[in-house]
N, C-alpha and C positions, 0 to 999 in steps of 0.2 A: 224096767228098759233093760236092753243089752246091749253091751257097745263090740262086743265080740272082737276083740283088738286081735287076737290072736287069727281072724281069720286066713282063708288062705287068699296068697294074691297071684294073680296070672304073672306067667314071664313076659316081659314089657307092658306089665300093667300096673297097676298103681290102686291105693286107698288112700283118703285123707280124711279126719275130721277137725271142721271148722267151729270157730266160734267168734262172734263177735259182742262186743256189746259198747254202751254209749252212758254214761252216769246218767245220775236222776238230775244234775244240775247244769249240765252241757258243757263242762271243762273237760272233760276226759272222754278219751276212746281208746278202745283195743282190739285187735284180732290176734287169734292162735291158731296157727294150721298144724296138728301132725300128719307127717306123711310118711307113709311107707311105700317107696318109688317117689321117688321126689319127682312130679311131672316136670316143674319149668326149670331143669339141672340140666347143665348142660353136659356134664359127666355120666347123667346117665344117657343121653341121647346120643353121647359119644360109642357108650358101650353098648346101647342095641345096635349101632350099626356093625360094633366087632361081633355082632350074635350072642353078647352076653349080659342079656339084659335082666339079672337079675334085681327083684326090685328089693330085696330084703339089704342089698349092699348099697343103697341109696336112700338112706332114710332122713329125716332131718324136723326140728322143730322150727317152725316160725312166727316169730313174736315183734308185732308191731304195736307202738305207744303213740298216741297224738293227745295234744293237752297241752295244758299247764305243765310247765318243766320242760318240752320242747319235743320233738318226734327223736324215738329210737325203734332200730331195726335190727332184727337179729336173722340169721336164717345157715347155719352152719350143718353141711350136709356131713353124715360123718356113715361109715361101712358097717357091716351087718355085724363085726364084734361088739359095736356101740348099742344094738338092739337087743332090747331082751322084752317079751311081751306073753302074755296072757290073756284069760277071756275079760278078766276087769282089769287090767293094768297094761300100760305102753309107757316103756323108757326107750327115750334116745339119748346116749350119752351122759350127761347128769343132769335134764331134765324129765319129769314125769306126768303122766295122766294115770288118775287114780279113778276106779267108781265103786263106792264104798255102798252101795246099793241105793241111796237118797242124794247123794253129793258126787261131781264129778269135782275133783280133787287135782290143779294143775302146779305141779312144783316146777318152776322155771327159774335158770340157771343158765342163762345164756351170754355170748359177747356179741355185741355190735358190731357190724361194719358199714361202709369201709372205714370209718372212725372207733377204735376198741374202747368200748366201755360194757360195763358188766349191765344186766339186768338180771336180778334175785328176788324171788318172793311167791307169794301162794296165790292163786284166783281158785274162787270156787263157784262152781255153777249150779242152781238150781234149778232144774227143770221143771216144771208144772206138772205136766203128762207128757209122756210119749205118743209119738201119731202113727208109729207103725206101717208109713207107708212107703214105698218105693218107686220109682219115677222111670222108665227109659228115654233118656235123654236123645238116643240114637234111633230110636224106632225098632229095634231090635236085641236090645237086652246087653250090648257089650259095654256101655258107659249110663250108669246108676247113679241117680241120685236122693237120698232120704230125708228128708226135715224132722232130724229127730226130737227138738226139742224147742220151736220157734218160739215159743212163750215161755222165757226161764227170766229170771236174776241171777244177778252174777256180787260178788267181793272179790273185792282187789286189795291186797295187801303185800307193796312189794317193800323191801329193805335197800333195793337198788335201781330205778331212784326211790328215794322216801315216797311213796303214793299211797294213800287209804282211802278207797270209794267204792260205791255202790250205783247198780243201775241195772235196764233192763239189756237183757242177752238174749242170743241166739245161739242155734247149734245142730248142723247138720254132716252128713256125711258123704262125701262122692268116693266110685269104684268104679274100675274100667279093666277089662283084658286087653285094651290097646291105648297105645299114647293117646291124647286128646286131640293131638293135632293131625290125627288119621281120621277123623272122626268130624271134625268141626273147622269150620271157618271161622268164627267168631261168638259170642254171646255177650248178651245185656243181663244181669242179674240186679236185684235188690230186695230189700225187705224192708219192712216201714212198719213198727208199731203203732197201734191204733186202738181205738174204742173197743175193747170185748176181745184182743188179740193182735195178730201180728199177718199184715198181708207181702204175698210173697210173689216176686215176676220172675220169670224166668222167660229169656227170647233168644233161642238159639238156631244160627245157622250152621246147617249140615253141607259135606262136602257132595250130598245128593241134592244139594241145589234146591234143599226144599226148607222150610221151618218148623220148629218144636216149640212153641209157645205155652207156657204155664203161668195161670193167674190164679191165685191158691188167696185162700181167707183160712186161717188157722185159730182156734180160740182155747183158751187155759185148759179145758177137759180133753184136749189133744184131737178132737174132732177138725177135720178139714174139708174145706168147701170149694170146690170150683167155683169160679164165677167169668164170666164173657171176659176177654182181653178187651181192655181198653184201648184208644188210638194211641198209635205209635208216634213218638214226641223227641225230634231231636235236643240233645242238649251240645252247648258249644265245645269242642273238641279240643285233649289235654293242652294246656300253654306252650309246653314243652317239646312234649315228641308227637303231638297231634295224633295221639288216640281219638279215632272216631267214639262218641258216647251217645245213647239214646237209653228212650225207657220208656215207659207208658203211662199215661194219664188219663184222667177222666176227660170227657169233651170238652173242651173249651177252656179247660186249664193249661196253665205254660208253667212246667217243672222249671226250676233253676238251680243251678250249682250253686252251693253256699260256702262251699270249702273241699280243694281235692287235697285229699290225702295222701294220693300216693300218684304220681305222673311218671310211667317207666317205660321203656320203648316198646311192649308189649303188651301192658294193661293198665287203668286207671280207677283207683278207688275213691268215691267222693261224698260226700254229703249232699241232699239234693230235698229241697223243699217242693213238694206238689202234692197234688189232692188225687183220691183213690175211694173208692167206694163212696162220693160223698163226703170225705172228710179231711181237711187239710194235715198231714204230715212230713215227718220228718226222715226220710229213707237213707240207709246207707244202701250207695249203689258201686257196681264193678263191672268195667268194660275192659272184654279181653279179646286180643287179635289173636289166633295161632298161626295165621299167613304170616305176622310180622315175627311170632315168637321162632319160628322155621328159618328164620334167616340167618344167615351165618355171621354176619355183623353184630345180632344181637347176642351171640351163644359168644360172642368174643369178649362181651361186657360183662355179662352174667357174674364172673368169678369176682368181680368187685363188689359185688353184693351180697355173693354167696360162694365164702370159701369152703374148700372141703377138709375134714381132718381124716386120717388115715388109721 
């Protein structure tokens, strides 16, 4: 597997590596996202408007913990002086990702916001096989998505808070040569572990007023098969910020939100009970509104959850 943490990033563009995991006992969950060119940063958006869209000057490691022990969220943006990267390693401030050839080791050392607490420890991701696939979400190759290792295992060992667990995990990467909001209106994405692999749904509304829908089934050998996208199904909007949420499910199924993990002004992250390919599954689901993200009032709110260290 190749991570290419040192890959070139276009001016005004971005690359991120995304990991999520759910514990085997269902009591814990986490997401980790490493950004070079922090796509949801008000500081980066402001810099681009000034003509200073250097992605390496806007990097961050986002860590979110859910479940027993409460929720913790960290996303501190840092400048290029805090970034160190090679083909197999990426360090952002005091945190780092390292690929040793078989395991992705993530050393986390972050401060939560808005209430400051420490998140520190190690996450080890063991991928089954790499897929080697890249998909163009925008139709022309400016916005790219790679499901790197959809069928993986994770070991979590944190000192702060004290947590030890293991479970199923998922790893992908997105890269773009332009800001997301330039090409997309919104998207709904989900991944669901199932017998024999993982099902992924990507439902994108583009600014060209057309849709890009991907329905993929991935197995532990790295093989990916596309299947006919199932019918679209509405989910209730977020309780606070009312972000619209949709998914796709087998005909006749009624997906339900069992837990809302994040309810923010421009996206919602949820756990959804649904049915895909004839199986009852539990999916991690995200809805993103880029029109909402573009709003000036949203950019005014974001620094409370996303501080920047110079």
